[in-house]
N, C-alpha and C positions, 0 to 999 in steps of 0.2 A: 504494500500500500504506500503510495507517495505521501510524504510528509506535507502537512499544510504549510503554505506560505503566508505568514502573518506579519502585517505591518503595524508598527506601534508609534505613538506620539504622546507628548505631554501637553499638547496645545489643542485648542478647539478649532483653529484655522478659520472659523466663520465667526465674524463679530458684527455687532450693530454699530450705531453711532455715525459720526460724520464721515463723509467720503474721504478715503485715503487710498493711494495707489497700493499700499501694502495690503490692505484688507481685500481689495478687488483681486489682487494677484493670488493671495492665499486661498480665497474661495474658488477662483477659477482652476487653480492647480488641484485642489482637493476633489472638486466635482469631476474633473477629467480622470484623475487617478482612480477614484472609486468606480466611475463609469467604465473604465477600461477592463475591469475584471482581472487585473494582474494578480491580485492577492485574494486568498480565500477568506481572510478576516481582516478587519481594521479595528485596532484597539486604541481607545482614547482614554488616557489616564489624566483626569482633570483634578483641579485643586480642591473642589468642595461640591456639595450637593447642589448649591445654587448655580454654579457654573455648568454642571452636568445638565440641569433642568433647562437652562437658557440655550445650551448647545443643541439639545434635542429639539427644541422649538425651532431654532434656526435651520436645522437639518430638514425639518418637515417642509420648509419652504423651498428646498432644493429639489431638482429633478434627478433623484438618485434611483438607480435600478432596485427593484424590489428584491432581487436575489442577493444583494449585498449584505454580508454579515458584519454588522457594526456593533461593537460592544463599548459601553461607557463604564469606566471603572474609576475608583478613587485612587489618588496617588499612594495612599497608605497600603494599597494592595500590590505595589510594585515588587517588593522583595519576593513574595510568594509566587506572583505570576512569572517573574524572571526565572525563578528556580524550576518551574514546571512547564513553561511554554517555550518552544523553540522559535524565537522571533527571527525573521529574515533581516529586519532592519528597524531602527527607530529614526524618524525624521522630525525635526523641530522647525517651527515656523520662524524662528529667530535665532541667530547664532550667539546671542549674548546671555540668555537667562540660565539655561539648564545643562549645556553639554558636559561640563566637568562633573557635576553631581550625578548625572545619569551614568556617565562612564564609571564612576566609583561603584555604583550599585550593580551595574552590569558585570564589572570585573569580579565582584564578590559573589553574586548569586547566579548569574546566567550559566546555562550548560555550555554554550559556545559564545565566543566574543563576536557578536553581530556588529555590523557597521552602525555608527551613529553619525547622521548628517544633519546639518542645519543651514539655514539660508540667511544671507545678508539682506538687510533693507538699508535704512539710513545708517551710515557709519561715522557720522561727524560729532555726536555728543561727546563732550570732554571726558565724561566718566568711562568711556568705552575702553580706554587703555587699561584702566584698573579692572574693569569687568571682564575683559578677555584674558587678562593675565593668568587667572586660575586654570585656563586650558593648557598652559605650559606646565606639565608635570609628568611624573613617571606612570600615570594611569591612562594617559592618552595613548592610543595605539595607531598603527599605520592604517587601520580600517576606519578611522574617524576623519571626517571631512567637512569643511565649511564650503558651501556652494555660494559663489558670488554670481550675481546676475549680470555682471559686466567685467570686461578685462581691466578697466580702470579700478573697479571695486576690488578685484583680486590683488592689485598692487597695494591698495590701501590696507587690506587685511595683512599682507606680508609686512608692510611697514609698521603696522601696529604691533605685531609680534616681535619685530626687530627692536622696536623701542622698549618693549616689555623685557626682552632678553637682556638688553643693555642694563636695565635696572637690576635684574636678578643676579647678574654676574656669572663668573666661571663655575661656581658650585652647582649651577643648574644646567650645565652643558649636556648632561645625559637625559634631561627632560625633553619631551616631545610635544609639539603642537599639532593640531589637525592639519592635514594637507588642505589645499584650497583648489577647487576646480571651478570652471565657468560654465554655467548653464543659464540661459536667458530666461526672462519671464515670457509669458505668452498671452494670446488673446483668443476669444471665441470668434472664429472667422464667420460663423453664421450671423453673429450680431454686428460685425464690422466688415462689410463688403461694399464695393462701389455702388452708389445709388443709381437707379434708373433715371432717365431724363425727367420723367414725371415727378419722381421723388425729389429731385433737385429743385424743380420749378416750385413745388408746393412748399418746400422748406424756405425758399427765398421769399415767396409771396407772404408767408407768415410774418416776415419781418420787413415787408415793404421794400424789397430789394429787387431791382430789375435784372434782366438777363445779361445786360452789357456791363454792369458794375462788377468790379473785382472785390471779392470778400476775403479778407484775411481773418483767420480764426486763431485765437490764443485760448488754450484750455488748460487749466491747472489752478492750484491755490493762488488766489489773487492777493499776493502778499510779497513785499520786497524782502522780508526777513526769513521766509521759509521756502520760497520757490524761485522767483525771478523778479528783477526790477524791470518794469516795462518802460521806464523813461528812455533807455536807448532805442527802443522801437519807435517811440514817438519822435525822437530826434531824427531817426532814419527816414521816417515818413515826411517830416518837415523838409529834409533834403530833397526828397522826391518832388514835393510841391515846387521847390525852387528850381528843379530841373524841368518843370513843365508838365508833370502829371496833374491832371485835373482833379481838384478836390472832390467834386460830385461823383467821379468815376471810382472812388475808393470807399470801402466800408470796413471797419474793424469791429469784429465781435470778440469780446473778452468774457469768458465764462469760466466758472469754477467756484470752489468753496470760498466763502467770505466769513471771516470771524466777526462775531457780534461786537459792535462798537468800534470796529476798525475804520479809521477815517481815510485810509488810502484810496478805496474805490471812488469816493467823492472827489478827492484831489485829482485822480486820474481823469475823471469826466470833465473837470474844469480845465485841465491842461488840453484835452482833446478839443473842447469847444473853443478855447482861445486860439488854437491853430487852424480852426476851420475843418477839423476832421470829424466825419460822421462815425461815431463810436457808440455801440450798444453794449451795456454791461448786463450780463445774465448771471445773477448770483445763484450758486448752489443748484444747478439744474438737475432734474432727475434723469434717468437713463433714456427715456423717450425723447426729451428735449435735447439731451446731449447728442444723440444720434442724428436728430434733425439738423443740428448745428453743423455737424461734420458733413452731412449730405448737402447742405447749401453752400458750403465754403469752397473757395478756389485754391487757397494756399494756407498751409498750417505753419504757424510760427511758434517756436519754443526756445527762449533764450535763457536757459537755466544758468545761474551764476552762483548757486548755493551748494556747499558740500553735502547738504542733507540729501540732495538728489543723487541716486546711484545708477539708475537705469533709464527710465523715461517711458512708462507704459503708454502715455498719451501719443507718443510718436508711433508706436505700433498701431494704435487705433486709427491714427490718421493715414498711415500707409495702407492698412486694411481697407479703408474707405476710398483709396485711390487718390489721395491728396499729395502733391509735392510738399516737401518739408524744408523749411529754412530754420536751422537750429544752431545754437552755439556749439563750437568745437570744445565740448566739455564732457567729462566723465563717460557714462555709458552711452551717450548719444552717438559716439563714434562707432559703436558696435551695430547701430541701427541704420543710420543714414550713410549711404555710399555717396560721397561728394561727387557732384556732377552727373550722377545717374538717377538717384531717387530724390535728390534735393541738394541743398548746399549746407556746408558747415562754415559758420562764421568764426574767424580767429578770435581767440581769447588771450588774456594776459593775467597771470596770477601774482600774488604777493609772496616773496620768499622770506620776508622779515616779519614774522607774526609773533615774536616773543612777548610783546605787550598783551596781545589778545590771549596767547597761551596761558599767561599768568593770571589774567583776569577771568577767564572762562569758568573756572570752578566756583567763582564767587558771585557770578551774576546769572541771570536767567538764560535759557537757551535762546530766547528771542534776541537778546542783546548781542551775544557773541556771534551768532549766525548772521545778524545784520552787519556787524563789523567785517566778518569774513567776506560776505558777498559784495559789500561795497568796495572791497579791495580786489575784486575780480572784474576785469574789463571785458565787455563784449564790444568788439570794435565796430563803431557806428558807420564809418565810410564803406567798408566792404559789405556790411549788412544792407546799406542803402543800395549798393550796386546789385546785389543778388536779388533783392526784392524788385528792383527796376527791370531786371532781365525777365523775371517770371510774370510781372504785371503786363509787360509789353508783348509777351510771346505766349499765346494760348496753346500753340502746338507743343512748346517746351513743357508747359504745365501738364498737358495730357500725357506726354511721353514719360515724364518723371513720375507722375501719379501711377501710371500703369506699371512701371518698373518697381515702384515702391510696393504696390499690391502684390506683385509676383514674388518679391523678396519676402514679404511678411508671410504669405501663404506657404512658401517653401521652408522657412526657417523658424517661424515664431507662432505656429498654431499650438494650442495647449497639448494636442495629441503628440506633436513632435517633441515638445519640451518634456512631457511625462515619459516618453520613450527614452529620452536621455537620462532621466533619473533612474529608471529601471536598469538601464545599462550600467550606470555608475554603481548602484547597489550590488549588482551581480559581480562587477569587476572588483569592488572592495573586498568581497568575500574571498577572492583568490589571492589577496595579498597576505603573505605570512606575517604573524605577530611575534615580535621579539621584545621582551621575554614572553613566553606563551601564557603566563598568568601575571599580568602587570599589577601595579600597586592598587590596593583596594580602598584605602582611606586617604582622603584628600588632606594634605597638610594645612590647608586654610579652613577646613571645617572646624567650627568651635568644638573643642574636646570638653564637653560639659562636665564629665566626671572628674577630670583633672583641674579644670579652670575653677570649678565651684566646690572643690573637695573640702574646703574649710567652712562652708556654710553650715553643714550639719555637725553635730557633736561627735559622730562616729560614722564609719562606713561599713557596709557588709563585707566581711572578709571570708576567705575560704574556710577558716576554722570556726566561724560562728555556728553554734549548735542551735538547731531549730526543732520545734515540736508543735503539733496542732493544738488549738485551744478548744474550749468548750463550744465556742461559736463555730469553729472549723469542723468539729465533729458533727454538730447539728446540720451544717451546710452539706457535708459529705453524705449524710443520711437523708438529705432532702427534707429536713425538718425546719430549715431556715432559708430565707430568700437570698439568692446570689445577685448582687447588683454590679453590673459592668457598664460603666458610663459609655455613651455614644462617643466614638472616636478611639475607643480601646479594643473594639471587637476584632480588629485584624491582628492584634497582638496577644490578647488574653481571651481565651475561650473557656466555656464550662468544662470541656473535656480536659484541657490543660490543668485547670484548677482542681478538678476531681482527682486526677492522677497525682498531683503535687500533694494534696492532703493525704492520700493513701500512703505515700512515702514518708510522711511526717507523723505517722501514728506513734512512732517511737523517736526519741531524739536522734537527730542526724545532722552532720555538718553540712554547711552550704555547698562545699566542694563535692561531697558525696551525693547530695541531693541533685545537684545540677548534672552530674555524670549519669545518675540513674534516669533522669528525665531525658537526657540525650539518647540513652539506649532505647527508651520507650518511644521517643519521637526523633528518629534519625534525621540528621541534617539541620536540626534546630540549633541556632547559634547560642553561644554562652551569654551574649549580651541581652538577647531577648529573654532568656530564662532568669537572668538577674532581675529584670524588670518584673517578671511574674512573681518571683519570690518576694521582692520588696512590696509589691502591690498586695499580696496575700497577707504580709505582715501588717501593712497599713490598715487593712480591713479587719484585723484581729482574727484572721483565720488560722494563722500560725504566729508563734512568738519565739523569742530567744529563750533558751533554757536557763542561761545565766541571767541574773537580774540586770535590768537597765541601769546604767550609771546615771545618777541624778545630781544636780547641783543643789547643795544645801544653802 
């Protein structure tokens, strides 16, 4: 009988709330993965009951095949599940939160060392060097991998680990970090394909735009601190007007998420009005409106200047809809736009002297230091104006580049193609030998509570401590008294464990001997879990020390 292929994760992948490229990408990936039928089961280990309940509701809104076997479990169940279930891989929706902790549990409990992969999203928060540092340790294996959505993002990951290694010094030379591979994000091609002439006409009529006008579309978070500064675009359009482009012949649509209370959109509208540019601001459009905007546009413009951007999902959507793209030559945009074929990349210039920002970033909000970083990133206005002029003047060029962009997206960036690359990666990682075969199991940065807080109590349980059941323990064993196990302990302490422990404590027994007998009765159970069971039983007055408790007079 062929062993089941089981995929695991610690993340829900599907979230509500404000539109973010990360959420769209995670949901698209998961829906395609489950729909592909690649795995026999999908196990979601989530933080608590509320998260499990919300995730189930979100899943009910997805078009998942009825045959898919999806299990929702609490994270407390990880040790037992890892010990008994042969997982093919675990994949995490973010590379920051859980990889090192999951690796420690895998190394200790799993039958085989399955691959652990995780995905990059934004890599620029100042805390990320500290938060990725724990992945450099002797418990990371050659089967562990961070997946970057772009070539530029992979270089950032490698640079972060290099900086962290410089801090750790030579004593950590034998520690290993995850390898990094590039797999892009994808889109649903059924949802983003070139519009028919009728669809294009209706989309433009909705916004009172004629067939001869050229519509430029910007789609993304409308914010200079988290996505892009649109002032260079307005400056470029002003240059075009000076070169003779008729103001009535151009229309700019700016659409995307707007933060409540943000004054920038109003400022943008004032600037456009002052220069005679017809601009329409469409705040937080839903999916239907979004696709109508793409259908009615002629040129897609995205001038990212912020290191929070890693890939550029909206560029894929524009390419899928058959739009030529004018984008900044920045981060993952280079992996999407083929300069001169599917659109144009506009030169950028960065700041090599950021020490002042580096020092201030941990002390201020993300808003401030990302604004400082992006304002030190130049998107060159003169070549931007030149490229826009070319496309505005040449409808044949727009059509040729739009078609090439669609063909490229269809060939390389469908979710089906992306998921196939992940499956290939997980299979390849299994073939990589692990050295040593059983790596470190306890992470050195985990809080060692037993040692750190050892002086809080007046004494600790020692192997020589003699224990015996109490009158209450006897009554509980005989089912004459009620056994109370609080919610949250049920994965660690069970009635069967307690009953067997009480049986062994009928006569005085040392803690060392008691734990050994329990391990004989429950093979594979760790000593640390049994210490907790023994102390819990003592706390509940089911067992007690034979020798008198020391008291302070």
